[in-house]
C-alpha positions in Angstrom: 15.9 -0.2 -8.1 12.9 1.1 -6.5 13.8 2.2 -2.9 11.4 1.4 0.5 11.8 3.4 2.9 11.5 2.1 6.2 11.5 3.2 10.0 12.8 0.7 12.9 10.4 0.1 15.7 10.3 -2.0 19.2 7.0 -3.9 20.5 6.4 -2.4 23.6 3.3 -5.2 24.3 4.8 -6.2 27.3 2.1 -9.4 26.9 4.1 -9.9 23.7 6.1 -12.7 23.1 8.6 -10.4 21.1 8.2 -7.8 23.6 11.1 -5.6 23.1 11.8 -6.7 19.5 12.7 -4.5 16.7 10.8 -4.5 13.3 11.0 -2.7 9.8 7.3 -1.0 9.2 7.3 0.4 5.9 7.0 4.4 5.8 5.4 6.3 2.6 7.0 9.5 1.8 4.2 10.7 -0.5 0.6 10.2 -1.1 -0.4 10.2 -4.7 -3.5 11.5 -5.2 -5.6 10.9 -8.8 -4.6 13.9 -9.9 -0.9 13.3 -9.4 -1.4 9.6 -10.8 -3.2 11.0 -14.0 -0.4 13.8 -14.4 2.7 11.0 -13.7 1.1 8.4 -16.2 0.8 10.8 -19.4 4.4 12.2 -18.7 5.6 8.3 -19.6 5.3 9.0 -23.0 1.6 9.5 -23.2 -0.7 10.4 -25.9 -3.0 11.3 -23.4 -3.0 14.5 -21.7 -3.8 14.3 -17.7 -7.1 15.1 -17.6 -7.8 12.1 -20.0 -5.9 9.2 -18.1 -8.1 11.0 -14.6 -10.8 10.9 -16.2 -10.7 6.9 -17.4 -8.7 6.3 -13.3 -12.2 7.8 -12.2 -14.5 5.7 -14.7 -12.3 2.5 -13.4 -12.8 3.2 -9.8 -16.2 3.8 -9.9 -17.1 1.1 -12.4 -14.9 -1.3 -10.1 -17.1 -0.8 -6.9 -19.7 -1.4 -9.0 -18.9 -4.8 -10.6 -17.5 -5.9 -7.0 -20.8 -5.0 -5.3 -21.9 -6.9 -8.5 -20.3 -10.2 -7.1 -17.9 -9.7 -9.6 -14.1 -10.2 -9.6 -12.2 -8.0 -11.6 -8.5 -9.0 -13.3 -6.5 -6.5 -14.6 -4.2 -7.8 -16.6 -0.4 -7.6 -15.6 -1.8 -6.1 -12.4 -4.0 -8.5 -10.3 -7.7 -9.4 -9.4 -10.2 -7.1 -7.1 -12.6 -9.6 -5.5 -14.6 -9.4 -2.1 -14.3 -11.2 1.6 -17.1 -10.8 3.9 -15.4 -10.8 8.1 -18.1 -12.4 10.0 -18.7 -11.8 14.0 -16.4 -13.8 15.9 -19.0 -16.7 17.5 -20.5 -17.3 14.0 -24.8 -18.6 14.0 -25.3 -21.4 15.8 -27.7 -22.9 12.6 -28.2 -21.7 9.0 -31.6 -20.5 10.1 -30.0 -18.2 12.5 -28.3 -16.5 10.8 -28.6 -13.1 10.3 -26.7 -10.6 7.9 -27.2 -7.5 10.4 -26.0 -9.4 13.6 -23.7 -11.7 12.1 -21.7 -9.6 9.5 -18.6 -7.3 10.2 -17.5 -6.2 7.6 -16.8 -5.8 3.8 -13.6 -6.2 2.7 -11.8 -4.8 -0.5 -8.7 -7.6 -1.8 -6.3 -7.9 -4.0 -4.6 -9.9 -5.3 -1.2 -9.6 -7.7 -0.4 -10.6 -11.0 1.8 -13.8 -10.2 2.0 -15.0 -14.2 5.8 -15.4 -14.6 6.3 -12.7 -17.2 4.0 -10.3 -15.1 4.9 -11.3 -11.8 4.3 -8.9 -8.8 3.6 -10.9 -6.4 5.3 -9.7 -2.6 8.5 -12.4 -3.2 9.3 -10.7 -6.9 8.7 -7.1 -5.2 11.0 -7.7 -3.0 13.3 -8.9 -4.5 13.3 -5.5 -7.0 13.7 -3.4 -3.6 16.0 -1.9 -2.1 15.7 -0.9 1.3 16.0 2.7 2.8 16.5 3.2 6.6 14.0 6.5 7.2 15.9 7.7 10.3 19.6 6.7 9.1 18.8 8.4 6.1 17.5 11.6 8.2 21.0 11.7 10.4 23.1 11.6 7.0 20.8 14.9 5.2 21.2 16.1 8.7 25.4 15.4 9.0 25.3 17.1 5.6 23.5 20.2 6.1 25.8 20.8 9.4 28.4 20.2 7.2 27.3 22.9 4.4 27.1 20.9 1.7 23.9 19.5 -0.2 22.7 16.6 -0.9 22.6 15.9 -4.9 22.0 14.0 -7.4 18.8 11.2 -7.2 18.0 11.4 -3.0 15.5 11.5 -2.0 14.0 13.9 0.3 13.0 12.1 3.4 9.3 13.0 4.9 8.3 15.6 7.3 7.0 14.2 10.3 3.2 13.2 9.5 0.6 10.8 10.7 1.6 7.3 9.7 -0.7 6.0 7.4 0.5 2.6 6.9 -1.3 -0.1 8.4 -0.8 -2.3 11.6 1.6 -5.5 10.6 0.7 -7.7 13.7 3.9 -7.9 14.9 
């Protein structure tokens, strides 16, 4: 089963209705760049070398951006669909004639919608069912306790990350 690490954080916004409440936030243990992902893919019984896989992934990235910037959606069967959305400035234009791209648009976003067909479903609901959630602080405490006793952690216990920057997006708690 997949392991999803999380840490607990307290809402410290005194103006919030949920001030003082605790929430789980996902914690990544590694960032896989394109080279590492290519290596991983090639190790799954692929006849392609990591360099060939890397080339395909790089071409996919550049073509994906090209197609999105050409107002196309890109559907990868079994994975999902990439598409763009526009973020407008607050307030909007008073009329269609007064609308100006430079002053009324705030951002262009790349979005992803996971595949939801039954046999390939990777929607949030299915993803949640397949995951095992592990509290990273509890794991660190357990490893600290075990190392204090002279024992080592064995098996498939993942090593928790060292102190690192938080790459997770704010969840809006």
